[in-house]
C-alpha positions as CSV (number, residue, x, y, z in Angstrom):
1,M,70.0,-3.2,10.8
2,D,67.6,-2.2,8.0
3,D,65.0,-1.2,10.6
4,H,67.7,0.7,12.5
5,T,68.6,2.9,9.6
6,S,65.1,3.3,8.0
7,S,62.2,2.6,10.3
8,F,63.3,4.4,13.5
9,D,63.8,8.1,12.8
10,N,65.5,8.6,16.2
11,Y,68.4,6.2,15.3
12,G,71.0,6.7,12.7
13,K,74.1,5.0,11.4
14,E,76.3,6.7,14.0
15,R,74.5,4.7,16.7
16,L,75.0,1.3,15.1
17,N,78.0,0.6,17.3
18,H,75.9,1.1,20.4
19,T,73.2,-1.2,19.0
20,F,75.7,-4.0,18.2
21,E,77.2,-3.6,21.7
22,L,73.8,-3.9,23.4
23,S,72.8,-6.9,21.2
24,N,76.0,-8.8,22.1
25,S,75.7,-7.8,25.8
26,W,72.2,-9.1,26.0
27,N,73.1,-12.2,24.1
28,S,75.9,-12.9,26.6
29,I,73.5,-12.2,29.6
30,I,70.9,-14.6,28.2
31,A,73.6,-17.2,27.5
32,I,74.8,-17.0,31.1
33,F,71.3,-17.8,32.4
34,S,71.0,-20.5,29.8
35,G,74.1,-22.2,31.2
36,F,72.7,-22.2,34.7
37,I,69.3,-23.3,33.5
38,G,70.8,-26.2,31.6
39,S,72.8,-27.2,34.6
40,Y,69.8,-27.1,36.9
41,S,67.6,-28.9,34.4
42,I,69.9,-31.9,34.4
43,F,69.9,-31.9,38.2
44,F,66.1,-31.6,38.1
45,Y,65.8,-34.7,35.8
46,Q,68.1,-36.7,38.0
47,Q,66.3,-35.9,41.2
48,L,62.8,-36.7,39.8
49,N,64.0,-39.6,37.7
50,I,62.4,-38.1,34.5
51,L,62.9,-40.1,31.3
52,Q,65.3,-42.6,32.8
53,S,65.8,-44.3,29.4
54,L,67.6,-41.1,28.2
55,P,70.9,-39.7,29.5
56,S,70.4,-36.9,32.0
57,C,72.1,-34.4,29.6
58,A,69.1,-34.7,27.4
59,A,67.3,-32.3,29.9
60,A,69.2,-29.3,28.6
61,F,68.1,-30.1,25.0
62,H,64.5,-30.5,26.1
63,F,64.6,-27.0,27.7
64,S,66.3,-25.5,24.7
65,C,63.6,-26.9,22.4
66,L,60.9,-25.3,24.6
67,L,62.7,-21.9,24.4
68,L,63.1,-22.3,20.6
69,C,59.4,-22.9,20.2
70,I,58.6,-19.8,22.3
71,T,61.1,-17.7,20.3
72,L,59.6,-18.9,17.0
73,V,56.1,-17.7,18.1
74,L,57.5,-14.3,19.1
75,I,59.4,-13.9,15.8
76,C,56.4,-14.8,13.7
77,W,54.3,-12.4,15.7
78,Q,56.6,-9.4,16.0
79,W,59.1,-9.5,13.1
80,D,58.7,-8.5,9.4
81,E,60.7,-10.4,6.8
82,N,63.7,-8.5,5.4
83,Y,64.1,-9.6,1.8
84,G,67.0,-7.3,1.1
85,H,67.4,-5.9,-2.4
86,R,64.8,-7.2,-4.8
87,A,64.1,-6.6,-8.4
88,S,61.2,-4.3,-9.1
89,P,58.1,-6.2,-10.3
90,T,56.9,-5.5,-13.8
91,N,53.4,-4.2,-14.2
92,S,51.0,-6.1,-16.4
93,G,47.3,-5.7,-17.1
94,D,46.4,-9.2,-16.0
95,G,48.7,-9.2,-13.0
96,N,51.6,-11.4,-12.3
97,T,51.0,-15.2,-12.2
98,G,52.6,-17.4,-9.6
99,K,55.2,-18.5,-12.1
100,Q,56.1,-15.0,-13.1
101,K,56.6,-14.0,-9.4
102,Q,58.9,-17.0,-8.9
103,Q,60.9,-16.0,-12.0
104,Q,61.2,-12.4,-10.8
105,T,62.3,-13.6,-7.3
106,A,65.0,-15.8,-8.9
107,I,66.2,-13.0,-11.1
108,G,66.3,-10.7,-8.0
109,V,68.4,-13.2,-6.1
110,V,70.8,-13.8,-9.0
111,Q,71.3,-10.0,-9.6
112,S,71.8,-9.5,-5.9
113,I,74.5,-12.2,-5.8
114,R,76.2,-10.8,-8.9
115,H,76.3,-7.3,-7.5
116,C,77.5,-8.6,-4.1
117,M,80.4,-10.5,-5.7
118,R,81.3,-7.4,-7.7
119,I,81.5,-5.1,-4.7
120,I,83.5,-7.7,-2.8
121,V,86.1,-7.9,-5.6
122,E,86.2,-4.1,-6.2
123,D,86.6,-3.1,-2.5
124,K,89.4,-4.9,-0.7
125,R,88.1,-3.8,2.7
126,I,84.9,-5.9,2.1
127,L,87.0,-8.8,0.9
128,F,89.1,-8.6,4.0
129,I,86.0,-8.5,6.2
130,G,84.9,-11.7,4.5
131,I,88.3,-13.4,5.0
132,I,88.5,-12.2,8.7
133,Q,84.9,-13.5,9.3
134,A,85.6,-16.9,7.7
135,G,89.0,-17.3,9.5
136,F,87.9,-16.2,13.0
137,E,84.4,-17.7,13.0
138,S,85.5,-21.1,11.6
139,S,88.0,-21.2,14.4
140,L,85.3,-20.4,16.9
141,Y,82.9,-23.1,15.6
142,I,85.7,-25.7,15.6
143,F,86.5,-24.6,19.2
144,V,82.8,-25.2,20.1
145,F,83.3,-28.9,19.3
146,M,86.6,-29.1,21.2
147,W,86.3,-27.3,24.5
148,S,84.3,-29.9,26.3
149,K,86.6,-32.7,25.3
150,L,89.7,-30.7,26.3
151,L,88.3,-29.8,29.7
152,H,87.1,-33.4,30.3
153,A,90.6,-34.8,29.6
154,A,92.2,-32.3,32.0
155,Y,89.5,-32.9,34.6
156,V,90.0,-36.7,34.5
157,R,93.7,-36.3,34.7
158,D,93.4,-34.1,37.8
159,A,90.7,-36.3,39.3
160,Q,93.0,-39.4,39.2
161,Q,95.3,-37.6,41.5
162,V,92.7,-37.2,44.2
163,D,90.8,-40.4,43.5
164,T,87.5,-38.9,42.4
165,F,85.9,-39.3,39.0
166,D,82.8,-37.0,39.1
167,D,82.5,-35.0,35.8
168,F,82.6,-31.2,35.9
169,D,79.5,-29.1,35.6
170,H,79.3,-28.2,31.9
171,G,76.5,-25.7,32.4
172,T,78.5,-23.7,35.0
173,V,81.5,-23.7,32.8
174,F,79.4,-22.5,29.8
175,A,78.1,-19.7,32.0
176,I,81.6,-18.7,32.9
177,M,82.5,-18.6,29.2
178,M,79.5,-16.3,28.5
179,I,80.5,-14.0,31.4
180,S,83.9,-13.8,29.7
181,C,82.1,-12.8,26.4
182,F,80.2,-10.1,28.3
183,I,83.4,-8.7,29.7
184,G,85.0,-8.6,26.2
185,T,81.9,-6.7,24.8
186,A,82.1,-4.3,27.8
187,V,85.8,-3.5,27.2
188,V,85.0,-2.7,23.5
189,R,82.2,-0.4,24.6
190,M,84.4,1.5,27.0
191,I,86.9,2.1,24.3
192,R,84.2,3.4,22.0
193,L,82.7,5.7,24.6
194,K,86.2,7.1,25.4
195,S,86.7,7.8,21.7
196,K,83.2,9.4,21.4
197,A,83.9,11.7,24.4
198,A,87.0,12.9,22.6
199,D,84.9,13.8,19.5
200,S,82.9,16.5,21.3
201,G,83.7,20.0,20.1
202,M,85.4,18.9,16.9
203,S,84.7,20.4,13.5
204,T,83.4,18.3,10.6
205,P,86.8,17.7,9.0
206,Q,88.2,16.8,12.3
207,R,85.3,14.4,12.9
208,I,85.9,12.7,9.5
209,E,89.6,12.3,10.3
210,R,88.7,11.0,13.8
211,E,86.3,8.5,12.2
212,H,89.1,7.1,10.0
213,H,91.4,6.9,13.0
214,F,88.7,5.0,14.9
215,N,88.3,2.6,12.0
216,W,92.0,2.0,12.2
217,I,91.7,1.4,15.9
218,Q,89.0,-1.2,15.3
219,C,91.2,-3.0,12.8
220,M,94.0,-3.1,15.4
221,E,91.5,-4.4,18.0
222,L,90.5,-7.2,15.6
223,S,94.1,-8.0,15.1
224,A,94.8,-8.2,18.8
225,M,91.7,-10.3,19.4
226,C,92.6,-12.8,16.7
227,L,96.2,-12.9,18.1
228,G,94.9,-13.3,21.7
229,C,92.6,-16.2,20.6
230,G,95.5,-17.9,18.8
231,L,97.8,-17.6,21.8
232,S,95.2,-18.9,24.2
233,L,94.6,-22.0,22.1
234,L,98.4,-22.5,21.7
235,C,98.9,-22.4,25.5
236,M,96.1,-24.9,25.9
237,V,98.1,-27.5,23.9
238,F,101.0,-27.4,26.4
239,V,99.1,-27.4,29.7
240,H,97.1,-30.2,31.2
241,S,95.7,-28.7,34.3
242,F,91.9,-28.3,34.3
243,H,92.0,-24.8,35.9
244,V,94.7,-23.5,33.6
245,R,92.8,-24.7,30.5
246,L,89.7,-23.1,31.9
247,L,91.6,-19.8,32.3
248,M,92.8,-20.1,28.6
249,I,89.2,-20.6,27.6
250,V,88.1,-17.5,29.6
251,L,90.8,-15.4,27.8
252,F,89.6,-16.9,24.4
253,E,86.0,-16.0,25.1
254,I,86.9,-12.4,26.2
255,N,88.4,-11.9,22.8
256,V,85.3,-13.5,21.2
257,G,83.1,-11.1,23.1
258,G,85.0,-8.1,21.7
259,Y,85.2,-9.5,18.2
260,R,81.4,-9.6,17.6
261,P,80.5,-5.9,18.0
262,T,83.7,-4.8,16.3
263,I,83.3,-6.9,13.1
264,S,79.6,-5.9,13.0
265,S,80.5,-2.2,13.2
266,L,83.0,-2.6,10.4
267,R,80.5,-4.5,8.2
268,S,77.9,-1.8,8.7
269,K,80.4,0.9,7.6
270,Y,81.7,-0.8,4.4
271,V,79.1,-3.3,3.2
272,P,76.1,-1.7,1.5
273,H,73.0,-2.2,3.7
274,Q,70.7,-3.3,0.9
275,Y,73.2,-6.2,0.1
276,M,74.2,-7.0,3.7
277,A,72.2,-10.2,3.9
278,T,73.6,-11.5,0.6
279,C,77.1,-10.6,1.5
280,L,76.8,-12.3,4.8
281,N,75.6,-15.5,3.1
282,V,78.5,-15.3,0.6
283,F,80.9,-14.9,3.5
284,R,79.4,-18.0,5.2
285,V,80.1,-20.2,2.2
286,P,83.9,-20.6,2.8
287,L,83.3,-20.6,6.6
288,N,80.9,-23.6,6.4
289,I,83.2,-25.4,4.0
290,I,86.1,-25.0,6.4
291,V,84.1,-26.1,9.4
292,V,82.6,-29.2,7.7
293,A,85.9,-30.3,6.1
294,V,87.7,-30.1,9.5
295,L,85.0,-31.8,11.4
296,I,84.7,-34.7,8.9
297,N,88.5,-35.3,9.1
298,I,89.0,-34.2,12.7
299,E,90.5,-37.6,13.6
300,Y,93.2,-37.2,11.0
301,L,94.0,-33.5,11.3
302,D,95.7,-31.5,14.0
303,S,92.7,-29.2,14.7
304,F,94.7,-26.8,16.9
305,V,97.2,-26.1,14.2
306,L,94.4,-25.4,11.7
307,V,92.5,-23.2,14.1
308,I,95.6,-21.1,14.9
309,A,96.4,-20.9,11.2
310,F,92.9,-19.5,10.4
311,L,93.4,-16.9,13.2
312,M,96.7,-15.9,11.9
313,L,95.2,-15.4,8.4
314,A,92.6,-13.1,10.0
315,V,95.5,-11.2,11.7
316,C,97.2,-10.7,8.3
317,C,94.0,-9.3,6.8
318,T,93.6,-6.8,9.6
319,V,97.2,-5.7,9.3
320,A,96.9,-5.4,5.5
321,W,93.7,-3.3,5.9
């Protein structure tokens, strides 16, 4: 986002929505292919009897490690580090020693965190963004650990009725989930383009008023997405059919696909760009605490009740916006 607003003169803040939508669309497309590649890699290992001492599902992890190594090389080669807001170094005749540089870096980090906490407390919209992100994404991460087990239980239940016990193709199901994410992103993009088309020919005051109205629409979209995810998970508790549970997961992922560009757009509008990285890290603190606490005690907690509660908290924040 820093490169988007500063390095490329042909792009401005008004095109951030388009950038986020493209990013999420391509993420979904790549994830779709990843699901099929993972499924094919397992079949490939099984047919050629590769690494028989390991379970066949290890093939997907081996391919992912290969892709991660390739991605690491590309990042190191093409990307510049974004350090965010840093304290200005003091000039000295002898130059800064290594210890002085470390002290300046530490001071810059502390100042950045202090300023970030101050703007979160002073602007309730940024605080709500953090609560929405913690509530929704903690539910998403907990769901990531649950969906395979849920589908497996339903698949075994259905398989017992037809006397077959072959497991379902996890890679194909994952690809279906990512296609659903792509659909959600595409729906959000169509809504934005329709709103943009209505802006043509408006005066500056009308555009400002229209922008406020569009922000309100995005908040209502977030509320609907959180509510849709909660209802999908709630329905999943009461159904035991594999195909019905898969349908609920598809609906859940459609809402996830719409959530990502929407929350990214709102963050770009209200969170100062020079403190974006710090604010995101602050927002992830409660998120990680929630996820780790739930996963450690997952055998003793009703995970679905907690996930739905977190989603309803996010709904309350969007309504109170």
